[in-house]
The first five atom37 places (N, CA, C, CB, O) and aatype in JSON, in Angstrom:
{
  "aatype": [12, 3, 10, 5, 19, 9, 10, 2, 9, 19, 10, 9, 13, 7, 12, 9, 18, 13, 19, 19, 1, 1, 18, 9, 9, 0, 15, 11, 13, 0, 3, 18, 12, 9, 11, 2, 7, 7, 6, 6, 9, 6, 13, 9, 11, 6, 2, 11, 10, 15, 13, 15, 6, 4, 19, 11, 10, 9, 2, 11, 11, 18, 2, 9, 7, 10, 19, 2, 15, 13, 15, 19, 19, 2, 4, 9, 1, 6, 12],
  "atom_mask": [
    [1, 1, 1, 1, 1],
    [1, 1, 1, 1, 1],
    [1, 1, 1, 1, 1],
    [1, 1, 1, 1, 1],
    [1, 1, 1, 1, 1],
    [1, 1, 1, 1, 1],
    [1, 1, 1, 1, 1],
    [1, 1, 1, 1, 1],
    [1, 1, 1, 1, 1],
    [1, 1, 1, 1, 1],
    [1, 1, 1, 1, 1],
    [1, 1, 1, 1, 1],
    [1, 1, 1, 1, 1],
    [1, 1, 1, 0, 1],
    [1, 1, 1, 1, 1],
    [1, 1, 1, 1, 1],
    [1, 1, 1, 1, 1],
    [1, 1, 1, 1, 1],
    [1, 1, 1, 1, 1],
    [1, 1, 1, 1, 1],
    [1, 1, 1, 1, 1],
    [1, 1, 1, 1, 1],
    [1, 1, 1, 1, 1],
    [1, 1, 1, 1, 1],
    [1, 1, 1, 1, 1],
    [1, 1, 1, 1, 1],
    [1, 1, 1, 1, 1],
    [1, 1, 1, 1, 1],
    [1, 1, 1, 1, 1],
    [1, 1, 1, 1, 1],
    [1, 1, 1, 1, 1],
    [1, 1, 1, 1, 1],
    [1, 1, 1, 1, 1],
    [1, 1, 1, 1, 1],
    [1, 1, 1, 1, 1],
    [1, 1, 1, 1, 1],
    [1, 1, 1, 0, 1],
    [1, 1, 1, 0, 1],
    [1, 1, 1, 1, 1],
    [1, 1, 1, 1, 1],
    [1, 1, 1, 1, 1],
    [1, 1, 1, 1, 1],
    [1, 1, 1, 1, 1],
    [1, 1, 1, 1, 1],
    [1, 1, 1, 1, 1],
    [1, 1, 1, 1, 1],
    [1, 1, 1, 1, 1],
    [1, 1, 1, 1, 1],
    [1, 1, 1, 1, 1],
    [1, 1, 1, 1, 1],
    [1, 1, 1, 1, 1],
    [1, 1, 1, 1, 1],
    [1, 1, 1, 1, 1],
    [1, 1, 1, 1, 1],
    [1, 1, 1, 1, 1],
    [1, 1, 1, 1, 1],
    [1, 1, 1, 1, 1],
    [1, 1, 1, 1, 1],
    [1, 1, 1, 1, 1],
    [1, 1, 1, 1, 1],
    [1, 1, 1, 1, 1],
    [1, 1, 1, 1, 1],
    [1, 1, 1, 1, 1],
    [1, 1, 1, 1, 1],
    [1, 1, 1, 0, 1],
    [1, 1, 1, 1, 1],
    [1, 1, 1, 1, 1],
    [1, 1, 1, 1, 1],
    [1, 1, 1, 1, 1],
    [1, 1, 1, 1, 1],
    [1, 1, 1, 1, 1],
    [1, 1, 1, 1, 1],
    [1, 1, 1, 1, 1],
    [1, 1, 1, 1, 1],
    [1, 1, 1, 1, 1],
    [1, 1, 1, 1, 1],
    [1, 1, 1, 1, 1],
    [1, 1, 1, 1, 1],
    [1, 1, 1, 1, 1]
  ],
  "atom_positions": [
    [[-29.69, -17.2, -0.03], [-28.46, -16.65, -0.58], [-27.25, -17.32, 0.06], [-28.4, -15.13, -0.36], [-27.32, -17.88, 1.16]],
    [[-26.21, -17.24, -0.63], [-24.97, -17.81, -0.15], [-24.43, -16.95, 1.0], [-23.94, -17.92, -1.29], [-24.53, -15.72, 0.96]],
    [[-23.87, -17.56, 1.98], [-23.33, -16.86, 3.15], [-22.23, -15.87, 2.75], [-22.78, -17.86, 4.17], [-22.13, -14.79, 3.32]],
    [[-21.42, -16.25, 1.79], [-20.33, -15.38, 1.35], [-20.87, -14.1, 0.71], [-19.42, -16.13, 0.37], [-20.29, -13.03, 0.9]],
    [[-21.94, -14.19, -0.04], [-22.55, -13.01, -0.66], [-23.1, -12.08, 0.41], [-23.66, -13.42, -1.65], [-22.95, -10.87, 0.32]],
    [[-23.75, -12.65, 1.4], [-24.3, -11.84, 2.5], [-23.18, -11.13, 3.25], [-25.12, -12.73, 3.47], [-23.31, -9.95, 3.57]],
    [[-22.1, -11.83, 3.53], [-20.98, -11.21, 4.23], [-20.33, -10.11, 3.39], [-19.93, -12.27, 4.58], [-19.92, -9.09, 3.94]],
    [[-20.25, -10.3, 2.09], [-19.7, -9.26, 1.22], [-20.58, -8.02, 1.22], [-19.55, -9.78, -0.21], [-20.07, -6.9, 1.25]],
    [[-21.89, -8.2, 1.19], [-22.81, -7.06, 1.23], [-22.68, -6.31, 2.55], [-24.26, -7.53, 1.03], [-22.66, -5.08, 2.57]],
    [[-22.6, -7.04, 3.65], [-22.42, -6.41, 4.96], [-21.1, -5.65, 5.01], [-22.48, -7.46, 6.09], [-21.04, -4.55, 5.56]],
    [[-20.06, -6.22, 4.46], [-18.75, -5.57, 4.43], [-18.79, -4.28, 3.61], [-17.7, -6.52, 3.87], [-18.22, -3.27, 4.02]],
    [[-19.44, -4.31, 2.48], [-19.54, -3.11, 1.63], [-20.31, -2.01, 2.35], [-20.22, -3.45, 0.3], [-19.88, -0.86, 2.34]],
    [[-21.45, -2.36, 2.96], [-22.21, -1.35, 3.69], [-21.43, -0.8, 4.88], [-23.54, -1.93, 4.16], [-21.52, 0.38, 5.19]],
    [[-20.68, -1.66, 5.55], [-19.84, -1.21, 6.66], [-18.76, -0.24, 6.21], [0.0, 0.0, 0.0], [-18.49, 0.75, 6.89]],
    [[-18.15, -0.52, 5.08], [-17.11, 0.37, 4.56], [-17.7, 1.72, 4.17], [-16.41, -0.27, 3.35], [-17.11, 2.76, 4.45]],
    [[-18.86, 1.71, 3.53], [-19.52, 2.96, 3.16], [-19.86, 3.76, 4.41], [-20.8, 2.69, 2.33], [-19.67, 4.98, 4.44]],
    [[-20.36, 3.09, 5.43], [-20.71, 3.76, 6.69], [-19.49, 4.44, 7.3], [-21.3, 2.76, 7.68], [-19.57, 5.6, 7.71]],
    [[-18.36, 3.74, 7.36], [-17.17, 4.31, 7.99], [-16.54, 5.43, 7.16], [-16.15, 3.22, 8.23], [-15.97, 6.36, 7.72]],
    [[-16.64, 5.36, 5.85], [-16.12, 6.44, 5.0], [-16.94, 7.7, 5.21], [-16.13, 6.03, 3.51], [-16.39, 8.79, 5.36]],
    [[-18.26, 7.56, 5.23], [-19.14, 8.72, 5.45], [-18.93, 9.27, 6.85], [-20.62, 8.33, 5.25], [-18.9, 10.49, 7.03]],
    [[-18.77, 8.42, 7.82], [-18.55, 8.86, 9.2], [-17.24, 9.63, 9.33], [-18.54, 7.64, 10.15], [-17.19, 10.65, 10.02]],
    [[-16.19, 9.16, 8.67], [-14.9, 9.86, 8.71], [-15.01, 11.23, 8.06], [-13.81, 9.03, 8.0], [-14.43, 12.2, 8.56]],
    [[-15.75, 11.33, 6.97], [-15.93, 12.62, 6.3], [-16.68, 13.59, 7.21], [-16.7, 12.43, 4.98], [-16.31, 14.77, 7.28]],
    [[-17.7, 13.13, 7.88], [-18.48, 14.0, 8.78], [-17.61, 14.48, 9.93], [-19.72, 13.25, 9.32], [-17.66, 15.66, 10.29]],
    [[-16.83, 13.59, 10.52], [-15.96, 13.97, 11.64], [-14.91, 14.98, 11.18], [-15.28, 12.73, 12.24], [-14.62, 15.94, 11.89]],
    [[-14.32, 14.77, 10.0], [-13.31, 15.7, 9.49], [-13.9, 17.08, 9.22], [-12.67, 15.15, 8.21], [-13.26, 18.09, 9.52]],
    [[-15.1, 17.13, 8.68], [-15.71, 18.43, 8.4], [-16.1, 19.15, 9.69], [-16.94, 18.27, 7.49], [-15.99, 20.37, 9.77]],
    [[-16.55, 18.4, 10.7], [-16.86, 19.02, 11.99], [-15.6, 19.54, 12.66], [-17.58, 18.01, 12.91], [-15.62, 20.6, 13.28]],
    [[-14.49, 18.81, 12.53], [-13.23, 19.26, 13.1], [-12.74, 20.52, 12.39], [-12.18, 18.15, 13.01], [-12.2, 21.42, 13.03]],
    [[-12.93, 20.58, 11.07], [-12.55, 21.78, 10.32], [-13.37, 22.98, 10.79], [-12.73, 21.56, 8.8], [-12.83, 24.08, 10.95]],
    [[-14.67, 22.79, 11.0], [-15.51, 23.88, 11.51], [-15.06, 24.32, 12.9], [-16.98, 23.44, 11.55], [-15.06, 25.51, 13.21]],
    [[-14.69, 23.35, 13.73], [-14.2, 23.67, 15.07], [-12.92, 24.5, 14.99], [-13.95, 22.37, 15.87], [-12.75, 25.46, 15.75]],
    [[-12.01, 24.13, 14.09], [-10.76, 24.88, 13.95], [-11.02, 26.3, 13.48], [-9.82, 24.17, 12.98], [-10.33, 27.23, 13.91]],
    [[-11.99, 26.48, 12.6], [-12.31, 27.82, 12.11], [-12.85, 28.68, 13.23], [-13.32, 27.74, 10.96], [-12.48, 29.85, 13.35]],
    [[-13.72, 28.12, 14.05], [-14.36, 28.9, 15.12], [-13.42, 29.16, 16.29], [-15.6, 28.18, 15.62], [-13.46, 30.24, 16.88]],
    [[-12.58, 28.19, 16.64], [-11.79, 28.28, 17.86], [-10.29, 28.38, 17.61], [-12.06, 27.09, 18.72], [-9.5, 28.1, 18.51]],
    [[-9.89, 28.78, 16.43], [-8.49, 29.01, 16.06], [-7.45, 28.32, 16.9], [0.0, 0.0, 0.0], [-7.07, 27.19, 16.6]],
    [[-6.99, 28.96, 17.94], [-5.96, 28.4, 18.77], [-4.58, 28.86, 18.33], [0.0, 0.0, 0.0], [-4.41, 29.39, 17.24]],
    [[-3.6, 28.64, 19.19], [-2.25, 29.09, 18.89], [-1.53, 28.2, 17.89], [-1.44, 29.16, 20.16], [-0.58, 28.64, 17.25]],
    [[-1.97, 26.96, 17.73], [-1.27, 26.07, 16.82], [-1.51, 26.39, 15.35], [-1.68, 24.65, 17.09], [-0.81, 25.86, 14.48]],
    [[-2.48, 27.25, 15.05], [-2.7, 27.65, 13.66], [-2.53, 29.16, 13.46], [-4.09, 27.23, 13.2], [-3.07, 29.73, 12.52]],
    [[-1.77, 29.79, 14.34], [-1.5, 31.22, 14.21], [-0.64, 31.54, 12.99], [-0.82, 31.74, 15.47], [-0.67, 32.67, 12.5]],
    [[0.11, 30.57, 12.5], [0.97, 30.83, 11.34], [0.15, 31.17, 10.1], [1.85, 29.61, 11.06], [0.68, 31.76, 9.16]],
    [[-1.12, 30.83, 10.09], [-1.97, 31.16, 8.95], [-2.25, 32.66, 8.92], [-3.3, 30.36, 9.0], [-2.22, 33.29, 7.86]],
    [[-2.53, 33.23, 10.09], [-2.86, 34.66, 10.16], [-1.64, 35.54, 9.91], [-3.45, 34.98, 11.52], [-1.78, 36.68, 9.47]],
    [[-0.44, 35.03, 10.18], [0.77, 35.83, 10.04], [1.18, 36.04, 8.58], [1.9, 35.17, 10.77], [1.98, 36.93, 8.3]],
    [[0.65, 35.26, 7.66], [0.94, 35.37, 6.22], [2.42, 35.22, 5.89], [0.45, 36.7, 5.71], [2.88, 35.77, 4.89]],
    [[3.17, 34.48, 6.7], [4.58, 34.23, 6.38], [4.72, 33.13, 5.33], [5.35, 33.84, 7.66], [5.66, 33.13, 4.54]],
    [[3.79, 32.2, 5.33], [3.81, 31.1, 4.37], [2.78, 31.35, 3.28], [3.54, 29.75, 5.08], [1.82, 32.09, 3.47]],
    [[2.99, 30.73, 2.14], [2.02, 30.87, 1.06], [0.75, 30.09, 1.4], [2.63, 30.39, -0.29], [0.73, 29.27, 2.31]],
    [[-0.28, 30.36, 0.63], [-1.57, 29.73, 0.87], [-1.46, 28.21, 0.73], [-2.62, 30.27, -0.11], [-1.97, 27.47, 1.57]],
    [[-0.81, 27.74, -0.32], [-0.7, 26.3, -0.55], [0.16, 25.62, 0.51], [-0.12, 26.03, -1.94], [-0.12, 24.47, 0.88]],
    [[1.18, 26.29, 1.01], [2.0, 25.71, 2.07], [1.2, 25.57, 3.36], [3.24, 26.57, 2.33], [1.33, 24.57, 4.06]],
    [[0.36, 26.56, 3.66], [-0.5, 26.47, 4.84], [-1.48, 25.31, 4.73], [-1.26, 27.78, 5.05], [-1.71, 24.58, 5.69]],
    [[-2.06, 25.14, 3.54], [-3.0, 24.04, 3.32], [-2.29, 22.7, 3.51], [-3.62, 24.12, 1.91], [-2.84, 21.8, 4.15]],
    [[-1.08, 22.57, 2.97], [-0.34, 21.32, 3.1], [0.02, 21.04, 4.55], [0.92, 21.36, 2.25], [-0.06, 19.89, 5.0]],
    [[0.42, 22.07, 5.3], [0.78, 21.87, 6.7], [-0.42, 21.47, 7.55], [1.4, 23.14, 7.27], [-0.32, 20.57, 8.39]],
    [[-1.56, 22.13, 7.33], [-2.77, 21.77, 8.07], [-3.18, 20.34, 7.75], [-3.93, 22.75, 7.74], [-3.54, 19.57, 8.65]],
    [[-3.14, 19.98, 6.48], [-3.52, 18.62, 6.09], [-2.56, 17.59, 6.67], [-3.56, 18.49, 4.57], [-2.99, 16.52, 7.1]],
    [[-1.28, 17.9, 6.68], [-0.29, 16.96, 7.21], [-0.41, 16.82, 8.73], [1.13, 17.42, 6.84], [-0.29, 15.72, 9.26]],
    [[-0.66, 17.93, 9.41], [-0.72, 17.9, 10.86], [-2.0, 17.23, 11.38], [-0.62, 19.31, 11.41], [-1.94, 16.43, 12.31]],
    [[-3.14, 17.57, 10.78], [-4.42, 17.09, 11.3], [-5.07, 16.01, 10.45], [-5.36, 18.23, 11.44], [-6.03, 15.38, 10.89]],
    [[-4.56, 15.78, 9.24], [-5.06, 14.73, 8.35], [-6.57, 14.83, 8.14], [-4.7, 13.36, 8.91], [-7.3, 13.86, 8.31]],
    [[-7.03, 16.02, 7.75], [-8.47, 16.24, 7.56], [-8.84, 16.35, 6.09], [-8.91, 17.48, 8.29], [-10.01, 16.58, 5.78]],
    [[-7.9, 16.2, 5.2], [-8.18, 16.26, 3.77], [-7.87, 17.63, 3.21], [0.0, 0.0, 0.0], [-7.9, 18.64, 3.92]],
    [[-7.58, 17.66, 1.93], [-7.19, 18.91, 1.29], [-8.34, 19.9, 1.22], [-6.66, 18.64, -0.1], [-8.14, 21.11, 1.39]],
    [[-9.55, 19.41, 0.96], [-10.7, 20.32, 0.84], [-10.98, 21.0, 2.18], [-11.95, 19.57, 0.35], [-11.2, 22.21, 2.23]],
    [[-10.98, 20.23, 3.26], [-11.22, 20.81, 4.58], [-10.07, 21.73, 4.99], [-11.42, 19.71, 5.62], [-10.3, 22.77, 5.61]],
    [[-8.85, 21.35, 4.66], [-7.7, 22.22, 4.97], [-7.79, 23.53, 4.2], [-6.38, 21.51, 4.64], [-7.5, 24.59, 4.75]],
    [[-8.19, 23.45, 2.95], [-8.38, 24.65, 2.14], [-9.44, 25.56, 2.76], [-8.77, 24.27, 0.7], [-9.26, 26.78, 2.81]],
    [[-10.53, 24.97, 3.22], [-11.6, 25.76, 3.85], [-11.12, 26.45, 5.11], [-12.8, 24.87, 4.17], [-11.44, 27.61, 5.35]],
    [[-10.35, 25.73, 5.93], [-9.84, 26.3, 7.17], [-8.93, 27.49, 6.88], [-9.09, 25.24, 7.99], [-9.09, 28.56, 7.47]],
    [[-7.97, 27.31, 5.99], [-7.03, 28.38, 5.68], [-7.75, 29.57, 5.06], [-5.92, 27.88, 4.74], [-7.45, 30.72, 5.4]],
    [[-8.67, 29.32, 4.17], [-9.4, 30.39, 3.51], [-10.22, 31.2, 4.51], [-10.3, 29.83, 2.42], [-10.21, 32.43, 4.47]],
    [[-10.94, 30.53, 5.39], [-11.77, 31.24, 6.38], [-10.93, 32.02, 7.39], [-12.67, 30.25, 7.11], [-11.29, 33.13, 7.77]],
    [[-9.81, 31.44, 7.82], [-8.97, 32.12, 8.8], [-8.28, 33.32, 8.17], [-7.93, 31.15, 9.39], [-8.13, 34.36, 8.83]],
    [[-7.86, 33.21, 6.93], [-7.21, 34.36, 6.26], [-8.2, 35.49, 6.01], [-6.58, 33.92, 4.94], [-7.8, 36.65, 5.98]],
    [[-9.48, 35.18, 5.82], [-10.48, 36.22, 5.58], [-10.83, 36.99, 6.85], [-11.74, 35.61, 5.01], [-11.27, 38.13, 6.77]],
    [[-10.63, 36.38, 8.01], [-11.0, 37.02, 9.28], [-10.11, 38.2, 9.58], [-10.94, 36.03, 10.42], [-10.28, 38.85, 10.6]]
  ]
}
């Protein structure tokens, strides 16, 4: 095979690996936030902000994705 084709295949597999790894780390961090709350996310329990504003703030602050932010806010509000 051509060297360029081999390098492209390695690059594609590397990108897939890092995307999956980032998703796993973000979901583990979301689970950690749900279990260990902390003072930096107390604004969720106070219900001063709307649900969507809380999701946007969590996503902006921690950059874990909208789905994980939604899960965090939903679980903390249910507690």
